[in-house]
N, C-alpha and C positions, 0 to 999 in steps of 0.2 A: 683152481687147476686151470693147465694150460691149455686152451683150443687151437686146433689144427683144423681149421674150416676148408672142404672143398667147392669150390663155386663148381657151380653145374656144368655139363656141358653144351649149353647155349650160352653162357656166360663167358664174356672175354675176360681172361685173365693177364692181370696187366705184368708191367714188367717189373713193378717192386713187389707182387706178390711170390711172382719169379724167384727174385733174389733173396727172399725172406724164408721160402721153401727151402733154400739150397743153402741160407746159412746152417741148417740142420738143430737147431736149440728153440727150446719152448715159443710159443707165439699165444697171448694174450691179446684177447677182441671183448669185445664190449663197453662198456660205459666205466668200468672200473676194475685197478685189481684193490684185493682187500689190503693184503701186507709182502710188501718190496720186500721186507726185507727176509721173509721165508717162502717167500714164491719159487718157485722150481724152476732151478737154472740146469743147464747140461753143458757139455763141454762145447765148448765154440772156437772151432780151427784157426779161426782169422784170427782171434786175439791172442790165443793160448791159456786162456783161460777158461771160465763156464760164464754161461749169458744166458740172456733172454731179449725176445725182443719183444715191445709192448705198442700193439698197432690200435688203438681205439677209436673211439665216434666213426665209425664208418668211413673213413676218410684218408686221402691219401696225399695230407700236406706235409705235416711232421709225424715223426713216433719216438718213442720212448726204449734205450737199451739198458738193459739192467747187466751188468759184468762185476761178477765176483773175482779175488784174486786170492788164491789161496796164500796161508800164511808162508811168508819168506817169499813168495812167490813174484815171479813178473810178467806181465804180457809180453806179446809178439810187438815187435817195431808197428805201428798204426798210424796211417797216410792217407786221406779222403776229401773229397772236395766240397762234401758237405759241411755246416756246420752243426759243432755240439758243445751244448750248455752240457755240465757236471756239475752235479751235485753228490756229494760225498755221504754216504746215510751212515758210515759206520768203517771204523779202521784208521791206521795213520799211515802214511807212506810220502813217498814223492814223483813228479812226473818227469822226465826230461823232455826237452820240446827244442827244436831246433828246425832252421833250412838249409835245405841243400846249399854245402861250403859256405855255409856260415859256422861259429863257436855254438855251444849245444849250454843252453841254460837249464836248471831247475827248480822247480817251485814244491816245497813240502804242504802235504796236505793232511787234515783232521777228520773227524766227524763233525759234519757244518760248515765243510771246505763248499764253496761255488769259484768255477774258474771254466775257463772255456781255450782248449788247444787252438792256436791263431788255422786259419781256415788253410788245409793244404799242405801244414807244416809236416813234420814228422814228430813222433813223442812216444812217448812208451812210461806204462806205469810201473812203479815198483812197493809192493807191500814190504814194509820197515817192520812188522810185527812180527815174529817168527811162531808167535802162538795162536793167534789171533786171522781173520780173514778181513778182507775189506771188500766193503759192498760198495758202488757206484748206480747210479741213474742220472743217464743222460738223454736228453730231447733234441731229437736231430732234425733236420730237415732234406734228411736221405730220400724221404719217400717221393718229393717235386723234382729233387735233382735225376731220379732214376725216372719220373717219367718224362723228364724234358731229354736226357739223353742217351737212355735207353741203352747205355751201356758199362756195365759195372768196371769191365776193364779201363775205360778213361775214366771213369770218380774215383776208382783208387790204385790208380797206375800214371796219371797226369803230372808231371813235374813241374810246373808255375808255378813260378814264386810270387805271391800278391806281399811285397815288397811296402807296398802302401800303406798295410795292415800288422803287419811285421815282419822287422828287420832286423831282427838280437839285439835289441836295444836293454841297456845294462836294466832300467829300471823298469821294465814291461809288468814283471810279476811283484815289485817291488811297491812300485807310487801306490799309495792308499786311493788315490783316483780325486774327482772335482765334483763337486754338484753342478747340474745343468742348469736346473730348474727344481720348484719346487715337487718335492718325490720323487726326483731323477738325480742318479749317481751314476758318473761314468769311472770305470775301474776295468780288472783284469784279470783281478784277484780277491775274493773276500774270504778272510780265514775261516770264520765263524758266522754264519748265515743269524745264528739266534742271537748272536749280541750286537748286531749293526742296529744303529740306533734309526726308527723307522717314526714318519713324519704324519702330524694328524690327517685324516682323511675323513672329514666328515660329510663328502657326498654321497657316501655309500650308507651313511648310518651307522647306528650300533658302536659309536664313538671309536670307532678305527684308525689304527695306522698305517702306514703301506710308503714304500719305496719300489721305485722303477731301479733297472739296473743295465746298464749298458755296455757289454763285455767285450771285448776283442774288434772293436769295430762292426758285429755281427747285424746282419738283418736281423734274426732272432733277438728275441726281448724277454726279460724275464722280469716279474716283483713280488715282494713279502707283502702280504698282510696280515696283521693279527687285530683281534678282536676280543671283547672281556668276556667273561663267564657269565649266562645267563642273558645274552642277545643273540639278533642275530640281523644277519643283511638284508639291503633290497633286493628283489629281485632282476636279473637283466639278464640280458643275451648278448651274442656276439657273432663274429663268423667264428667256423671251424677250427681247432687244432690249439685250442689251453690244455695243458696238462697240470691238474693241481696236485701236488704233491705235501700232502698235511706233514706239519713240522711238529706239531703239540698239540694237546687237547684232544678232547672227543665231543661227537657232536652227529650230525648228518647232514647231507646236502638234498634237496630235489629236483627234480629236471623233469622239464613238462614240455614238450612240442606244442605250438600253439589248437588250440581247439581239442586237445587230450588229457586225461589223468594224467598228474603228478607222479611221478616214481622216488621213494625215498629210497636213499644211499645210508648205510652208517659209515663213519670213519673213526680214525685213531692215527696216531704216530706212522707214517710208512703207508700208508692207502695213498692211492693215485687214483683220480675221476678228471672226466672229460668229456663236457658236453656236446652233441650234436652242432651242425650249424644249427643259430638263429634259436637254439632253445634255450628255454628260460631254465636260469637255476640261481639256489639260494643256499645259502650256508647260516646252519645255526648250531652256537654252541651251549650245549647241554651239560657241558663239565666244568667245575670247581674250579679251575684255572682258565687260564686265557688260550685260547686255542689261535694259529697260526699256519698258513702255509705259503708255499714257493710254485707261483704259475709262469710256467714257461708254453713259450708261444713264436708263433710266427709274429713280425711287426718289425717296426723300427722304431728310434729316437733321435728327433731333427736334435741339433743343436740347443735348440730352445727348449726343450725337454718335450715338446709335445707328440703325445703317443700318435704314429702315421699308421695306418693298417689299408694295404691295397688304395692308395692314394686317397682314404675316406680318414675322416678326423674323428676320434674316439669319440662315442656319444653313450658310452656306456654308463656315466655317472648323470643325464641329463632324463629328465622325466618323459614319459612316456606321451605326458600330457603338453611337454614342450617339444613333440618333434624327436624325443631320446629314444633309448633302447633300457631304462630301468620302470620299473616299478614302481611309485612309492607305498610304503606302508599304509597310506591311508587309502589306494584302491586294491590292494591283494585281498583274498580270500577271507572272511574273517576262519574257517577253519584253520588257516597257516597257522594264529598264534594258538589257540586252542590245543591244535598237537604241538609244538613248542612249548605251552605250560607243563603237557603231560608227560614230555622227554626230558626234561627239566628235574622235574620229582623224581623220575627213575636213578636220576643220577647226582640227586643229592644239592644240585645246582642252583641259586636264587634267583627266581628271575626277574631282574634289572631293565629291562624294554618294558614300558607300560601299554597298556593294551591300544593300537592305533585309534583314532578319529576317525570312525570310518568315513568316507563320503556318499552321499545318495548316488544310486547309480540313476 
């Protein structure tokens, strides 16, 4: 259910909160949304269709926008300074994109497509199915921009052309892209994310695979991870702002701030979760099939493929024993594995991950 929290009289209301309230759509807060396919949406005048705003993890770095387009419908022309990475939850259609005084280009999408309208370009979405709705989930850095500039008229009205990012190139959305390094791919459009070949990611454990995507020369980044049935990943933590959108499978995640008890959150296709700043989180696949998720967040990828966030090299795949931000299986509490075995039994999944050989304290 949507939440419309009211700050206390003594709390300063941020420019982002003012903007969100003024949009007049449902607002989702907390740590997760159970089902983006069926969450409540309402008329969103700015888009000309229905939508909701997802503002998780008690932060104003990035947010999520749910957009639903009626059968045969279209949005208003949209234009903004913030970056927006869009995943198509369901439906099929097309998006027309252009820069001022340049020809329009159209990219067709379907369930599972991933793309990003180039920053400050103009664009319009069309639902090409006259019988069924379309629904998107987009992660944006609108909160950050609103904190910096504090003026929505500027963010939605500025006409500067970032032609270094997009100048109407004919192949902009048709070029399949290129590999920048291990588990890093640069492209501007992924037709079906669920079919994209991922690389091995042994560092996180559980026999998983992974691929980072660099879209539209954005500062924001995203990656897909998949891991087998009856396995789970090592706990880790990082800076705030990651939106984990479940693409398939069933399972649960745990969230734990240092010194506190873990909170368990069940998930399925269409759930989205977001850990708080430096909150330990861990993902468990307790279903009979492989599970996968799309993580969308702030960040950036260098040409070498190294993920960089706020000037620091990512250390989420390095053990805490070596100065990183990941908890080895051998260092986790035995109760973690015990709960996992119980949950696998509930869902008919064979436990494929052996019991850790715990280190002595």
